[in-house]
N, C-alpha and C positions, 0 to 999 in steps of 0.2 A: 505143805505136803505135796509131793510129786505124784501126779496121776498120769499113767500112760494108757491110751485107748487105742486098741487095734480095730480097724474098720475093714470089713470084707471088701475085696477087690481094690484095695488102696495100697500102694507100695510102701507108704510110710505111716508110722503111728503118730497119733496126736499126743503131745506131751505138754502138760500144763502144771503150773505151780498154783495150788489152790489153798485158800485160807479155811476151807471147810475141813471138818474132822473126818477121820477114816470112817466112822459110823455114818456120818451124813452122806458121804460119797457112796458107801455100800447101800444105804437105803435108797438113794436116787437110782442106782443101777438096778436094784431089785424091783423097784416100782416100775421102771421102764420095761424090764423083762417080763413082769407079770401081766402086762397089757393095760395097766391103769393109765399109762401115758405112752404115747407113740414115740416120744423123744427122750433121750437122756440129756438133761440140762445141768451143767456145772458152771460155776463162776470162778474165774481165776483171781489172783491177788490184785489185779488192776481193775476189777469190777466188770470185766468183759464176760459175756455169757457164751458158752460153747454148747451147741446143740448137735446131737448125733442121732440119726434115726435108730430106734431100738432094734429093728430087724436087721440092721447092718453091723451090729456089734460083733466083733470076733472075740475080744478079751478086754478086761480092764485090770490094770495092775496098780495097786494102791501102795505107795511106799512112804516112808517117813522122810521128812524134810532134812536134808543134810545140814549140819551145823557148820558154818564156814569158820575156819580157823584163821586168825589174823595175827601177824607178828612173828617174832623169832621163837616164842614159847611154844608154837604149834609144831615145831620140828620134832 
């Protein structure tokens, strides 16, 4: 699943491919914004952890992972 994170005062957004479900990502964002956690913590497909300070979050866009089409039948 593709997750885009906008950070205040940063010119570029953070884009990761995560193996977490949309509900898990939404729960992590909600927990960070409620103040239970000072950081938004997500894990990408390679096991790397991305940490963003909750007070600097501008937006989080949760999208579905695009299915890659391979071969001539994809045209």
